C-alpha positions as CSV (number, residue, x, y, z in Angstrom):
1,V,0.0,0.0,0.0
2,E,2.7,2.4,0.9
3,R,4.5,1.9,-2.4
4,F,1.6,1.9,-4.8
5,V,-1.3,3.8,-3.3
6,R,-0.5,7.5,-3.5
7,D,-2.5,10.4,-2.5
8,G,-4.8,11.4,-5.4
9,C,-4.5,8.1,-7.2
10,S,-7.4,5.9,-8.5
11,L,-8.0,2.4,-7.2
12,T,-10.3,-0.6,-7.3
13,F,-10.8,-3.6,-5.2
14,G,-11.5,-7.2,-6.2
15,G,-14.1,-9.6,-4.8
16,F,-17.9,-9.3,-4.8
17,C,-19.7,-9.9,-1.5
18,G,-16.9,-12.2,-0.5
19,R,-13.1,-12.3,-1.1
20,N,-13.2,-8.6,-0.4
21,S,-9.9,-6.6,0.0
22,Q,-10.8,-5.7,3.7
23,A,-7.3,-5.8,5.1
24,A,-6.0,-3.5,2.4
25,A,-8.8,-1.0,3.1
26,Y,-7.8,-1.0,6.8
27,E,-4.2,-0.3,5.8
28,I,-5.1,2.5,3.5
29,I,-7.0,4.1,6.4
30,R,-4.0,3.6,8.8
31,Q,-1.7,5.3,6.3
32,R,-4.1,8.2,6.0
33,K,-4.2,8.2,2.2
34,R,-6.2,11.2,0.8
35,D,-8.0,12.4,-2.3
36,L,-8.5,8.9,-3.7
37,V,-10.8,8.1,-6.6
38,F,-12.5,4.7,-6.1
39,I,-13.7,2.9,-9.2
40,D,-15.9,-0.3,-8.8
41,E,-19.3,-1.8,-9.7
42,S,-21.1,-2.3,-6.3
43,P,-18.6,-1.9,-3.5
44,T,-19.6,-2.7,0.1
45,D,-18.3,-1.6,3.5
46,Q,-14.6,-1.2,2.5
47,L,-15.6,1.9,0.5
48,D,-18.0,3.1,3.3
49,M,-15.1,3.0,5.8
50,L,-12.7,4.8,3.4
51,I,-15.3,7.5,2.9
52,G,-15.8,7.8,6.7
53,A,-12.1,8.0,7.3
54,G,-11.8,10.9,4.8
55,C,-9.7,9.0,2.2
56,I,-12.1,9.3,-0.8
57,R,-12.6,12.3,-3.1
58,K,-14.6,10.7,-5.8
59,V,-16.4,7.5,-6.6
60,E,-17.3,5.9,-10.0
61,L,-19.8,3.1,-9.4
62,A,-23.3,1.7,-9.9
63,W,-24.3,1.0,-6.3
64,H,-22.9,1.2,-2.8
65,G,-24.2,-0.5,0.4
66,V,-22.7,-2.1,3.5
67,T,-24.4,-5.4,4.5
68,I,-27.8,-7.0,4.8
69,F,-28.1,-4.9,8.0
70,A,-27.9,-1.3,6.9
71,P,-27.2,1.1,4.1
72,A,-23.8,2.8,3.7
73,M,-24.2,5.5,6.3
74,N,-20.8,7.2,5.7
75,F,-21.7,7.5,2.0
76,R,-25.1,8.9,3.0
77,R,-23.6,11.4,5.4
78,S,-21.1,12.5,2.8
79,L,-23.7,13.2,0.2
80,K,-26.3,14.8,2.5
81,E,-24.1,16.6,5.1
82,G,-20.6,16.8,3.5
83,V,-19.2,14.9,6.5
84,P,-16.3,14.3,6.6
85,L,-16.2,15.7,3.1
86,R,-18.6,15.7,0.1
87,V,-17.7,12.9,-2.3
88,E,-18.2,13.4,-6.0
89,V,-20.2,10.7,-7.6
90,E,-19.9,9.5,-11.2
91,D,-22.9,7.2,-11.9
92,Y,-23.0,4.1,-14.1
93,S,-24.9,0.8,-14.2
94,N,-23.4,-2.5,-13.0
95,Y,-23.1,-3.7,-16.6
96,A,-21.6,-0.4,-17.8
97,M,-18.9,-0.6,-15.1
98,G,-18.1,-4.2,-16.1
99,L,-17.7,-3.0,-19.7
100,R,-15.5,-0.2,-18.5
101,F,-13.1,-2.6,-16.9
102,L,-13.2,-4.8,-20.0
103,A,-12.3,-1.8,-22.2
104,G,-9.4,-1.0,-19.9
105,A,-8.2,-4.6,-20.0
106,L,-8.4,-4.6,-23.8
107,N,-6.6,-1.2,-24.0
108,V,-9.5,0.3,-26.1
109,P,-10.9,3.7,-25.2
110,F,-14.5,2.8,-24.7
111,M,-17.2,0.1,-24.9
112,P,-20.7,0.4,-26.6
113,L,-23.9,-0.7,-24.9
114,K,-27.6,-0.4,-25.4
115,S,-28.9,-0.9,-21.8
116,L,-28.3,2.7,-20.7
117,L,-30.5,4.1,-23.5
118,G,-33.8,5.2,-22.0
119,S,-32.4,5.7,-18.5
120,D,-31.5,9.0,-16.9
121,I,-27.9,7.9,-16.3
122,P,-26.5,9.5,-19.5
123,K,-28.4,12.7,-18.7
124,Y,-26.5,13.2,-15.5
125,N,-23.1,11.7,-16.6
126,P,-21.5,13.7,-19.4
127,K,-18.8,11.0,-19.8
128,I,-21.4,8.7,-21.3
129,K,-21.8,9.5,-25.0
130,V,-24.8,8.6,-27.1
131,V,-23.8,8.4,-30.7
132,K,-25.1,7.0,-34.0
133,D,-24.0,3.4,-34.7
134,P,-22.0,3.8,-37.9
135,Y,-23.1,0.3,-39.1
136,R,-26.8,0.2,-38.4
137,G,-27.6,3.9,-37.9
138,E,-29.2,3.3,-34.4
139,P,-28.3,5.1,-31.2
140,V,-25.7,3.5,-28.9
141,A,-24.2,4.6,-25.7
142,L,-20.4,4.6,-25.1
143,V,-18.8,4.3,-21.7
144,P,-15.1,5.2,-21.2
145,A,-12.4,2.6,-20.3
146,A,-11.5,2.3,-16.6
147,N,-7.8,2.1,-16.0
148,P,-7.3,2.6,-12.3
149,D,-3.8,3.3,-11.0
150,V,-4.1,0.4,-8.5
151,A,-6.1,-2.8,-8.3
152,I,-6.0,-4.7,-5.0
153,I,-7.4,-8.2,-5.3
154,H,-7.7,-10.8,-2.5
155,V,-7.5,-14.4,-3.7
156,Q,-7.4,-17.9,-2.2
157,R,-3.9,-18.8,-3.5
158,A,-0.9,-17.3,-5.2
159,D,2.7,-18.0,-5.8
160,R,5.5,-15.5,-5.2
161,R,5.6,-14.6,-8.9
162,G,2.0,-13.4,-8.7
163,N,0.0,-16.2,-10.4
164,A,-3.3,-15.9,-8.6
165,Q,-6.0,-18.6,-8.2
166,I,-9.6,-17.9,-7.5
167,W,-12.5,-20.1,-6.5
168,G,-16.1,-19.0,-6.3
169,H,-17.5,-15.8,-7.7
170,L,-14.9,-14.1,-10.0
171,G,-16.5,-10.7,-10.3
172,D,-14.5,-8.6,-12.8
173,D,-11.2,-9.4,-11.1
174,E,-9.4,-10.6,-14.2
175,N,-10.3,-7.5,-16.1
176,K,-9.5,-5.2,-13.2
177,A,-6.0,-6.8,-12.9
178,R,-5.3,-6.3,-16.6
179,A,-6.8,-2.8,-16.7
180,A,-4.9,-1.4,-13.7
181,K,-1.5,0.2,-14.0
182,H,-0.4,-1.7,-10.9
183,T,-2.0,-4.8,-9.3
184,I,-1.5,-5.9,-5.7
185,I,-2.5,-9.5,-4.8
186,T,-3.3,-10.4,-1.3
187,C,-3.8,-14.1,-0.6
188,E,-4.9,-16.6,1.9
189,E,-2.1,-19.0,1.0
190,L,1.2,-18.4,-0.6
191,V,2.1,-21.6,-2.4
192,S,4.8,-22.8,-4.8
193,T,4.6,-22.4,-8.5
194,E,4.5,-26.2,-8.8
195,E,1.4,-26.2,-6.7
196,I,-0.2,-23.5,-8.9
197,T,0.5,-25.6,-12.0
198,R,-1.4,-28.6,-10.6
199,L,-4.7,-26.7,-11.2
200,P,-3.7,-24.3,-14.0
201,N,-7.3,-23.5,-15.0
202,M,-7.9,-21.8,-11.7
203,T,-5.2,-19.2,-12.3
204,V,-7.4,-16.3,-13.1
205,I,-4.7,-13.6,-12.8
206,P,-1.3,-14.4,-14.4
207,C,2.0,-13.2,-13.0
208,Y,2.6,-10.6,-15.7
209,C,-0.3,-8.6,-14.5
210,V,0.9,-8.4,-10.9
211,D,3.3,-6.0,-9.2
212,A,3.2,-7.3,-5.6
213,V,2.0,-10.4,-3.6
214,V,1.2,-10.2,0.1
215,H,0.3,-13.2,2.3
216,V,-2.7,-12.0,4.3
217,P,-4.6,-14.9,5.9
218,Y,-8.2,-13.8,6.8
219,G,-7.6,-10.8,4.6
220,S,-11.3,-10.6,3.7
221,H,-12.7,-10.8,7.2
222,P,-15.5,-10.1,8.1
223,W,-16.5,-11.1,4.6
224,S,-16.2,-14.7,3.5
225,C,-13.5,-16.3,1.3
226,Y,-14.9,-19.3,-0.6
227,G,-13.4,-22.5,0.8
228,Y,-11.5,-20.8,3.6
229,Y,-14.0,-19.0,6.0
230,Y,-17.6,-17.9,6.4
231,H,-19.0,-14.4,6.8
232,D,-18.6,-13.0,10.3
233,I,-22.2,-11.9,10.5
234,L,-22.1,-10.7,14.1
235,F,-19.1,-8.5,13.3
236,Q,-20.9,-7.0,10.3
237,R,-24.0,-6.4,12.4
238,D,-21.9,-4.6,15.0
239,Y,-20.4,-2.3,12.3
240,A,-23.8,-1.5,10.9
241,Q,-25.2,-0.6,14.3
242,Q,-22.3,1.6,15.3
243,N,-22.2,3.2,11.9
244,Q,-25.7,4.7,12.4
245,T,-24.0,7.8,13.8
246,R,-20.7,9.6,13.0
247,E,-19.6,9.3,16.6
248,G,-20.3,5.6,16.6
249,F,-18.3,5.0,13.4
250,L,-15.3,6.9,14.7
251,Q,-15.4,4.8,17.9
252,W,-15.6,1.6,15.8
253,L,-12.7,2.9,13.6
254,E,-10.5,3.5,16.5
255,V,-11.1,0.1,18.1
256,W,-10.8,-2.1,15.0
257,V,-8.5,-0.2,12.6
258,L,-6.5,2.7,14.0
259,S,-5.5,1.0,17.3
260,C,-4.3,-2.1,15.4
261,S,-0.8,-1.6,14.0
262,S,-1.1,-4.5,11.6
263,H,-3.4,-7.1,10.2
264,E,-2.0,-9.7,12.7
265,E,-3.0,-7.5,15.6
266,Y,-6.5,-7.1,14.1
267,C,-6.8,-10.8,13.9
268,E,-5.7,-11.2,17.5
269,K,-8.3,-8.7,18.6
270,V,-11.0,-10.5,16.6
271,G,-9.8,-13.7,18.2
272,W,-8.0,-16.6,16.5
273,E,-10.5,-19.2,17.8
274,R,-13.4,-17.1,16.4
275,L,-11.6,-17.0,13.0
276,R,-11.0,-20.7,13.1
277,E,-14.7,-21.3,13.8
278,L,-15.5,-19.3,10.7
279,S,-13.2,-21.6,8.8
280,R,-14.9,-24.7,10.2
281,L,-18.3,-23.3,9.2
282,E,-17.1,-22.6,5.6
283,Q,-15.3,-25.9,5.1
284,A,-18.3,-27.9,6.2
285,L,-19.9,-26.6,3.0
286,N,-17.1,-25.7,0.6
287,R,-13.6,-27.0,0.2
288,I,-10.8,-26.1,-2.2
289,P,-9.6,-29.3,-4.1
290,S,-6.1,-30.5,-3.5
291,L,-4.1,-32.6,-5.9
292,R,-1.3,-33.3,-3.5
């Protein structure tokens, strides 16, 4: 984070309602990064925390919420009250955001789509252009490529070279890694390249897209990581309850982020037995195959 996430840069996170880059979000807050532009489809509480901590200047997204328990209250306070600052919003649909990352991955300037036609999104987003299809003469919307400065993606397994393997929902992680100028992989397990090659079809992100690999067990907590641990629903509920007020959020932030000097200290505060129980719950349902 210290090397690649600079004040004023743009970034995106991998995962989708699981395998979230939670530990990375905490570290960005600890390092007090500022003026960041966050680009994603439908981010959850990582973005809400970053907004509440004053790290975010602008968001480009389709939707933002926290958990099943509550809306993103820091996002709401930012828009309604300008607290801690008023975040600029660039609005798209989920499909449009996916196409933006695809365009960035393909190194083309834009992607066409029909689904925005008839909606109010192009009316309020001048970056979306409605033009005449040169082949059929019909209107078509164009959305600009997304090329974030940094993508941080949490995966189940990676080797030291950066070959990253993912099980479960892939989201747009492959395209995000290819579209970004720099990609950081955080992983549950750091394994040998020989182990990676035993299941080559699970290597979603190849090493040539990756700038750094960090071993971060439980790096998605309190979200789940398929095959490794289940959602910590009580932890998420506690965040949602405390986040109802600005004061409650700041207290939560001090206890769970700012007072923890590292991810290991955070895990100790959560409790290793609690984390192991989440692993037992997940692995009773889902397991990562092994060819050893």
